[in-house]
C-alpha positions as CSV (number, residue, x, y, z in Angstrom):
1,M,-72.8,-90.2,59.6
2,V,-69.2,-89.1,57.8
3,I,-67.0,-87.3,60.2
4,F,-64.0,-85.1,59.1
5,T,-61.1,-84.8,61.3
6,I,-58.0,-82.6,60.6
7,H,-54.8,-82.2,62.6
8,F,-53.5,-78.8,62.1
9,K,-50.7,-77.9,64.6
10,A,-51.3,-80.0,67.6
11,Q,-55.1,-78.7,67.2
12,T,-58.2,-81.6,66.3
13,F,-61.3,-80.4,64.2
14,V,-63.9,-82.9,64.1
15,F,-67.2,-81.7,62.3
16,P,-70.0,-83.8,60.6
17,R,-70.5,-83.8,56.7
18,S,-72.8,-81.3,55.8
19,C,-72.6,-78.0,53.4
20,H,-71.8,-75.8,56.1
21,S,-68.9,-78.4,57.5
22,L,-67.8,-78.8,53.8
23,F,-67.3,-74.9,53.6
24,C,-65.3,-74.9,57.0
25,F,-63.3,-77.9,55.6
26,S,-62.2,-75.9,52.5
27,F,-61.4,-73.1,54.5
28,I,-59.3,-74.8,56.9
29,L,-57.6,-76.8,53.9
30,V,-56.6,-73.1,52.8
31,V,-55.4,-72.1,56.1
32,V,-53.2,-75.2,56.4
33,C,-51.8,-74.5,52.9
34,L,-51.1,-70.6,53.4
35,S,-49.5,-71.5,57.3
36,N,-47.5,-74.2,55.6
37,L,-46.1,-71.8,52.9
38,T,-45.7,-69.1,55.5
39,D,-43.6,-71.3,57.6
40,G,-41.7,-72.3,54.7
41,L,-40.7,-68.9,53.7
42,A,-39.7,-67.9,57.5
43,E,-37.6,-71.2,57.6
44,E,-35.8,-70.7,54.2
45,E,-35.2,-66.9,55.4
46,L,-33.6,-68.2,59.1
47,K,-31.5,-70.7,57.3
48,S,-30.3,-67.9,54.8
49,R,-29.6,-65.9,58.0
50,N,-27.8,-68.3,60.0
51,R,-25.5,-69.4,56.9
52,I,-24.7,-65.6,56.5
53,D,-24.0,-65.5,60.3
54,E,-21.9,-68.8,59.8
55,L,-19.5,-67.0,57.0
56,I,-19.1,-63.8,58.6
57,Q,-17.9,-65.9,61.7
58,G,-15.8,-67.7,59.0
59,L,-14.0,-64.4,58.2
60,D,-12.2,-64.4,61.5
61,A,-11.1,-68.1,61.3
62,R,-7.6,-69.2,62.3
63,T,-6.1,-69.5,59.0
64,L,-5.9,-67.4,55.8
65,A,-7.0,-70.4,53.7
66,E,-10.8,-70.7,55.8
67,R,-10.9,-66.9,55.6
68,S,-10.7,-66.4,52.0
69,R,-13.3,-69.0,51.7
70,A,-15.8,-67.3,53.5
71,E,-15.0,-64.3,51.9
72,R,-15.2,-65.6,48.4
73,Q,-18.7,-67.3,49.5
74,I,-19.9,-64.3,50.8
75,L,-19.2,-62.9,47.2
76,D,-20.8,-65.5,45.3
77,L,-24.3,-64.1,47.2
78,G,-24.1,-61.1,45.0
79,P,-25.4,-57.9,45.7
80,A,-28.4,-59.0,47.6
81,V,-26.4,-60.0,50.8
82,L,-25.5,-56.7,51.3
83,K,-28.6,-55.7,53.4
84,K,-27.6,-58.6,55.7
85,L,-24.2,-57.7,56.4
86,P,-23.2,-55.7,59.4
87,A,-21.4,-52.4,59.4
88,P,-17.6,-52.6,59.1
89,E,-17.3,-50.3,62.2
90,L,-19.5,-52.9,64.5
91,I,-16.9,-55.6,64.0
92,E,-14.4,-56.0,66.4
93,S,-12.0,-58.5,64.8
94,T,-9.6,-56.6,62.6
95,P,-9.4,-59.2,60.0
96,A,-13.1,-59.7,59.7
97,R,-13.7,-56.1,59.8
98,E,-11.2,-55.5,56.6
99,S,-12.6,-58.5,54.9
100,I,-16.4,-56.8,55.4
101,R,-15.1,-53.6,53.9
102,R,-13.6,-55.5,50.8
103,I,-16.7,-57.3,50.3
104,R,-19.0,-54.3,50.7
105,K,-16.9,-52.5,48.3
106,Q,-17.2,-55.2,45.6
107,L,-20.5,-55.9,46.2
108,E,-21.4,-51.9,45.9
109,Q,-19.8,-51.6,42.5
110,R,-21.3,-54.7,41.4
111,A,-24.8,-53.3,42.5
112,A,-23.9,-50.2,41.0
113,K,-23.3,-51.4,37.6
114,E,-26.4,-53.8,37.8
115,S,-28.8,-50.4,38.8
116,S,-27.8,-48.9,35.4
117,R,-28.8,-51.6,33.3
118,P,-31.8,-51.5,31.4
119,S,-35.0,-52.9,33.4
120,Y,-37.0,-55.4,31.0
121,V,-40.9,-56.4,31.5
122,S,-42.5,-59.3,30.8
123,L,-46.5,-59.5,30.8
124,K,-48.9,-61.5,28.1
125,G,-52.7,-61.3,27.9
126,E,-55.3,-58.6,28.1
127,F,-55.5,-56.3,31.1
128,S,-56.7,-52.9,32.2
129,L,-54.8,-50.2,31.5
130,R,-54.4,-49.5,35.2
131,Q,-53.2,-53.3,35.8
132,I,-50.4,-52.6,33.0
133,L,-49.0,-49.8,34.4
134,L,-48.8,-51.4,38.0
135,E,-47.2,-54.4,36.6
136,I,-44.7,-52.1,34.6
137,H,-44.1,-50.7,38.2
138,K,-43.5,-53.6,40.1
139,Q,-41.5,-55.4,37.5
140,T,-39.2,-52.2,36.9
141,D,-39.4,-50.1,39.8
142,N,-40.3,-47.3,37.3
143,E,-44.0,-45.6,38.1
144,V,-46.0,-44.8,35.2
145,L,-49.4,-42.9,36.4
146,F,-52.6,-42.7,33.8
147,A,-53.3,-39.1,34.0
148,D,-57.1,-39.4,33.9
149,Q,-57.8,-41.8,36.3
150,N,-61.5,-41.1,35.6
151,S,-61.4,-42.0,31.7
152,T,-63.3,-45.2,31.0
153,L,-59.7,-46.2,29.2
154,S,-58.5,-47.1,32.6
155,E,-60.3,-50.2,33.1
156,K,-60.3,-51.0,29.1
157,K,-58.9,-54.4,28.5
158,L,-55.8,-53.9,26.5
159,A,-53.6,-56.7,24.8
160,V,-49.8,-56.9,25.4
161,D,-47.5,-59.5,24.4
162,W,-43.9,-58.6,26.0
163,D,-41.4,-60.9,26.7
164,S,-38.4,-59.4,28.3
165,V,-39.0,-56.0,26.5
166,T,-37.1,-52.8,28.1
167,F,-38.9,-50.6,30.0
168,W,-38.7,-48.0,26.8
169,D,-39.8,-50.5,24.4
170,S,-43.1,-51.6,26.4
171,L,-44.0,-48.0,27.0
172,D,-43.8,-46.5,23.5
173,D,-45.4,-50.1,22.4
174,L,-48.3,-49.6,24.7
175,C,-48.8,-45.9,23.8
176,D,-48.1,-46.5,20.2
177,R,-51.1,-49.1,20.0
178,N,-53.4,-47.1,22.1
179,K,-53.1,-43.5,21.1
180,L,-51.2,-42.3,24.0
181,D,-48.4,-40.0,24.8
182,W,-46.2,-39.9,27.9
183,Q,-44.1,-37.1,29.7
184,F,-42.4,-36.9,33.2
185,I,-43.9,-35.3,36.2
186,T,-41.9,-32.5,37.1
187,G,-40.0,-32.9,40.3
188,T,-41.0,-36.4,40.8
189,D,-39.7,-39.9,39.9
190,S,-42.7,-40.7,38.0
191,L,-43.9,-40.6,34.4
192,Q,-47.3,-39.9,33.4
193,I,-49.6,-41.4,30.2
194,S,-52.7,-39.6,28.5
195,I,-54.6,-39.7,25.6
196,T,-52.8,-38.1,22.5
197,S,-53.4,-34.7,22.0
198,A,-53.1,-33.0,18.6
199,A,-50.5,-30.3,19.6
200,I,-47.9,-33.2,20.6
201,V,-45.6,-33.4,17.2
202,K,-44.2,-36.7,17.0
203,S,-40.1,-37.5,17.0
204,R,-38.7,-37.6,13.8
205,S,-36.6,-40.4,15.3
206,V,-36.2,-42.5,18.1
207,Q,-33.3,-44.9,19.6
208,R,-34.0,-47.0,22.6
209,T,-30.5,-48.3,24.3
210,G,-30.3,-49.5,27.7
211,P,-31.8,-47.4,30.3
212,F,-31.9,-44.8,27.8
213,R,-34.3,-43.3,25.1
214,L,-33.2,-40.5,22.4
215,A,-35.4,-38.9,20.4
216,I,-34.9,-36.9,17.8
217,D,-37.2,-34.0,17.7
218,T,-36.8,-31.2,14.9
219,I,-33.9,-30.6,12.1
220,E,-33.2,-27.1,11.1
221,V,-31.1,-25.8,8.2
222,R,-29.5,-22.3,8.8
223,S,-27.5,-20.3,6.8
224,V,-24.2,-19.3,8.2
225,V,-23.4,-15.1,8.0
226,G,-20.7,-14.7,6.1
227,E,-20.2,-18.0,4.8
228,Q,-22.2,-18.3,1.4
229,Q,-21.0,-22.0,0.5
230,Q,-22.0,-23.2,4.0
231,R,-25.0,-24.0,5.9
232,L,-25.5,-25.4,9.4
233,L,-27.5,-28.4,10.3
234,R,-29.1,-28.2,14.0
235,I,-30.4,-31.4,15.5
236,N,-32.3,-30.9,18.4
237,G,-33.2,-34.0,21.0
238,R,-34.0,-35.4,24.1
239,L,-32.5,-38.1,26.2
240,A,-34.6,-39.6,28.5
241,I,-33.5,-41.6,31.3
242,E,-35.6,-44.7,33.4
243,P,-37.2,-42.8,36.3
244,R,-35.6,-45.0,38.7
245,L,-32.3,-43.8,38.0
246,R,-30.6,-40.4,39.3
247,A,-28.5,-38.9,36.3
248,M,-26.1,-36.2,37.3
249,F,-24.7,-35.1,33.8
250,L,-24.7,-35.4,30.0
251,S,-20.7,-35.5,28.7
252,M,-19.9,-35.4,24.9
253,S,-17.6,-34.8,22.4
254,A,-18.3,-33.4,19.4
255,A,-15.6,-35.5,17.4
256,D,-17.1,-38.4,19.1
257,L,-20.5,-38.2,16.7
258,K,-20.1,-39.2,13.1
259,A,-22.8,-38.4,10.5
260,R,-23.4,-39.1,7.0
261,D,-26.0,-38.3,4.3
262,D,-28.1,-40.7,2.6
263,Q,-25.5,-40.7,-0.5
264,D,-22.7,-41.9,2.3
265,R,-21.2,-38.5,2.2
266,P,-19.7,-37.4,5.6
267,L,-21.3,-34.5,7.7
268,H,-18.6,-32.9,9.3
269,A,-18.9,-31.5,13.1
270,W,-19.6,-27.7,13.4
271,N,-16.9,-27.6,15.8
272,P,-15.1,-30.8,16.5
273,D,-13.0,-29.6,19.3
274,A,-15.8,-29.1,21.5
275,K,-16.8,-30.7,24.6
276,Y,-19.7,-30.3,26.6
277,E,-20.9,-31.2,30.2
278,I,-24.8,-30.7,30.3
279,P,-26.5,-31.1,33.6
280,V,-29.6,-33.1,34.3
281,R,-31.7,-30.7,36.5
282,E,-32.0,-32.2,40.1
283,G,-35.3,-34.5,39.9
284,A,-35.4,-34.4,36.2
285,H,-34.9,-37.5,34.0
286,E,-34.9,-35.7,30.6
287,V,-32.3,-34.0,29.3
288,A,-31.8,-31.6,26.0
289,V,-29.0,-32.3,23.5
290,V,-28.1,-30.3,20.1
291,W,-25.5,-31.4,17.4
292,D,-24.6,-29.4,15.0
293,F,-23.0,-30.3,11.4
294,G,-21.9,-28.5,8.6
295,L,-23.4,-28.3,5.3
296,T,-22.2,-27.1,1.7
297,D,-24.3,-26.3,-1.2
298,S,-23.2,-28.7,-3.4
299,G,-24.4,-31.8,-1.7
300,E,-28.2,-32.0,-1.6
301,F,-30.0,-34.9,0.5
302,S,-33.3,-35.8,2.2
303,E,-32.0,-37.9,5.0
304,F,-29.1,-38.5,7.0
305,S,-27.7,-41.0,10.2
306,I,-25.6,-40.5,13.2
307,R,-23.2,-42.8,15.0
308,G,-21.5,-42.2,18.1
309,R,-21.3,-42.4,21.9
310,V,-21.9,-39.8,24.3
311,H,-21.7,-40.5,28.5
312,C,-24.3,-40.1,30.9
313,Q,-23.1,-40.1,34.8
314,I,-25.4,-41.9,37.2
315,A,-25.3,-41.7,40.7
316,A,-26.0,-45.5,41.8
317,A,-26.6,-47.9,44.2
318,V,-28.4,-45.7,47.1
319,E,-27.7,-46.8,50.6
320,R,-29.2,-45.6,53.8
321,I,-26.4,-44.9,56.4
322,I,-27.6,-44.9,59.7
323,F,-26.6,-43.3,62.9
324,D,-28.4,-44.5,65.8
325,Q,-28.4,-43.2,69.5
326,T,-25.0,-44.9,70.4
327,S,-23.2,-43.2,67.3
328,Q,-24.7,-39.9,67.6
329,A,-21.6,-37.9,68.5
330,R,-19.2,-35.6,67.0
331,G,-16.3,-37.5,64.8
332,T,-18.3,-40.9,64.4
333,I,-18.0,-41.5,60.4
334,R,-19.8,-44.3,58.5
335,R,-18.6,-45.5,55.3
336,R,-20.3,-47.2,52.3
337,G,-18.9,-47.8,48.7
338,G,-16.8,-44.4,48.0
339,V,-18.8,-42.4,50.0
340,S,-18.0,-41.3,53.6
341,V,-20.2,-39.3,56.0
342,R,-19.0,-37.9,59.3
343,L,-20.8,-36.1,62.0
344,R,-19.4,-32.6,62.7
345,D,-22.2,-31.9,65.3
346,V,-25.3,-33.4,67.1
347,A,-27.8,-31.0,69.0
348,F,-31.1,-31.5,70.2
349,N,-32.2,-28.6,71.9
350,A,-35.8,-28.1,73.8
351,V,-38.3,-25.4,73.1
352,G,-41.1,-25.8,75.2
353,D,-44.4,-28.0,75.1
354,G,-42.6,-31.0,74.3
355,E,-41.1,-30.1,71.2
356,L,-37.2,-29.9,70.2
357,D,-34.9,-28.4,67.4
358,S,-32.3,-30.2,66.2
359,E,-29.3,-29.3,64.5
360,I,-26.7,-32.0,62.5
361,G,-23.6,-31.2,60.9
362,V,-22.4,-33.7,58.3
363,A,-19.1,-33.9,56.1
364,V,-19.8,-35.7,53.0
365,T,-16.7,-37.0,50.9
366,Y,-16.7,-38.9,47.5
367,D,-13.4,-40.5,46.5
368,N,-13.8,-39.6,42.9
369,G,-14.0,-35.7,42.8
370,G,-12.3,-33.9,40.1
371,P,-13.3,-31.5,37.6
372,A,-16.5,-33.1,36.5
373,F,-17.7,-33.7,40.1
374,E,-16.9,-29.8,41.0
375,S,-19.0,-28.6,38.2
376,H,-22.3,-30.6,38.9
377,R,-21.5,-30.8,43.1
378,T,-25.3,-29.5,43.5
379,W,-26.5,-32.9,43.3
380,I,-25.3,-33.7,46.9
381,F,-27.7,-31.4,48.7
382,H,-30.6,-33.1,47.2
383,N,-29.8,-36.3,48.8
384,S,-32.3,-37.9,51.6
385,V,-31.7,-36.7,55.0
386,Y,-34.4,-37.7,57.7
387,L,-34.8,-38.3,61.4
388,E,-36.8,-41.8,61.7
389,T,-38.6,-43.4,64.5
390,K,-38.6,-47.0,65.1
391,S,-41.8,-47.1,63.6
392,G,-40.8,-46.0,60.7
393,T,-42.1,-42.2,60.9
394,R,-39.6,-39.9,58.5
395,T,-39.3,-36.3,59.3
396,N,-37.4,-34.7,56.8
397,F,-35.2,-31.4,57.6
398,T,-36.7,-27.9,57.4
399,E,-33.4,-25.9,55.9
400,F,-29.9,-26.5,55.6
401,E,-26.5,-24.5,55.0
402,T,-23.8,-25.3,53.2
403,T,-20.3,-24.5,55.5
404,Q,-17.7,-25.9,53.5
405,Q,-16.9,-27.3,50.1
406,S,-13.7,-28.7,48.5
407,D,-12.9,-31.3,46.1
408,G,-15.5,-34.0,46.3
409,A,-16.5,-33.1,49.4
410,V,-19.2,-30.7,51.2
411,A,-20.3,-30.1,54.6
412,V,-23.7,-29.1,55.7
413,D,-26.0,-28.2,58.7
414,Y,-29.6,-29.6,58.6
415,R,-31.9,-28.1,60.6
416,W,-35.6,-29.4,62.2
417,R,-38.0,-27.2,64.2
418,K,-40.2,-28.2,66.6
419,I,-40.2,-32.1,66.2
420,A,-41.6,-34.2,68.9
421,A,-39.6,-35.1,72.1
422,P,-37.8,-36.8,73.0
423,A,-34.7,-37.1,71.3
424,S,-33.8,-40.5,72.2
425,Q,-36.7,-41.6,69.6
426,Y,-34.8,-40.7,66.5
427,V,-31.8,-42.1,64.3
428,F,-30.4,-39.8,62.3
429,V,-30.5,-41.6,58.2
430,Y,-28.5,-39.9,55.2
431,E,-29.5,-42.0,52.0
432,A,-26.2,-41.6,49.4
433,P,-25.7,-42.9,46.0
434,T,-22.3,-45.1,47.0
435,L,-20.7,-44.7,43.5
436,I,-20.8,-42.4,40.7
437,I,-20.7,-44.2,37.6
438,D,-20.2,-43.6,33.9
439,V,-22.6,-45.2,31.7
440,P,-21.7,-44.8,27.8
441,V,-24.7,-44.3,25.5
442,E,-23.9,-45.7,21.9
443,I,-26.1,-43.8,19.5
444,N,-27.2,-45.6,16.4
445,L,-30.0,-43.2,14.7
446,G,-30.6,-43.6,10.5
447,N,-32.8,-42.6,8.3
448,I,-33.3,-39.3,10.0
449,S,-35.8,-37.2,7.3
450,I,-34.5,-33.5,7.0
451,G,-38.3,-32.9,5.4
452,A,-41.4,-32.6,7.7
453,T,-42.5,-34.9,10.1
454,E,-44.6,-37.5,9.4
């Protein structure tokens, strides 16, 4: 009789060869492989953690050369190391604390810039629509849902061949080849695709650039009252931003946009000195754009092109700023990147039956204030603010009140009604973008037809 013997983590398994035994043997091999894989990952994580701890200790080394080397090596690890760095205020050593502040600032700025780059999708083969949408979400962090989950299309196999294509390229390719359309779900950070409706009018021209998608929807030629020799060319479009990004507002100057007709004659901006700041409604990921150019009756044409640049301000690199029980005191400040959050007041009051009312006042200050910030400050009131337990349960605030506003700063009181006692189970979390960045949107649209849409 053949005997199998397996030694696994100080355990010995012995059994005779049979169908049942062979099954057990195969099962144990799988367990062994998975266990070894898990142990390997845990070991790598431990090595990484120990290495980072060593480098942090090196920030308090005796010589400047040693401290500089440790700082440089932490920076070389990139933005991914941010989650493993301690908060500066928790470090006793002055040199190490200042080094951590410098490191955090540089890595947060790098993370913010990286987050504004386009996301990419790589996928080849035949998959169900549900699988494709899940893969897009996994690779880009952009959630795309199918409107009719009961449709047979959700499980139908569709062929895709994407090799590092942008999110917008993959979405448009999927929709164009399968008679689908997409739209943003109001008030969410998600897109929804549905079977093409006859009521949807095809865009005249589309450009996908970085994390943006610019679509020209309608062209209007209008007469100008009192100006017989002039007409107005109005271009109506939509600029869409990847759902994972939080856009604040769009800024553009009429002088930065150049248009030419199909005979290479320039079309002049109707108001060349005009400058526009268009707020993006909180929770929205699409903003309407309107461009006006002057026409004369002497020059007829059927197509034109537009080139130039607009700018989109994005709130990037969101970070959880945590105040635990040891730091929930008036005057405590946490700083991440270009934002500071200071606790003004913290109160938990019993209201009977094991319930509490809570009020926490904060002052939030951004380094980059100025007119643009002041014009569109309301986005700050939509930052995520909540109480969280050790198990990860979140309780969002019931209401808030603005108590003060100034350049680049606001003071807000948040209130929670009838939350479960005790107060000691909660940490206060304020999620804030650490940097407001200006992302240029390069426009290069050609062969835009004045005639009817195809």
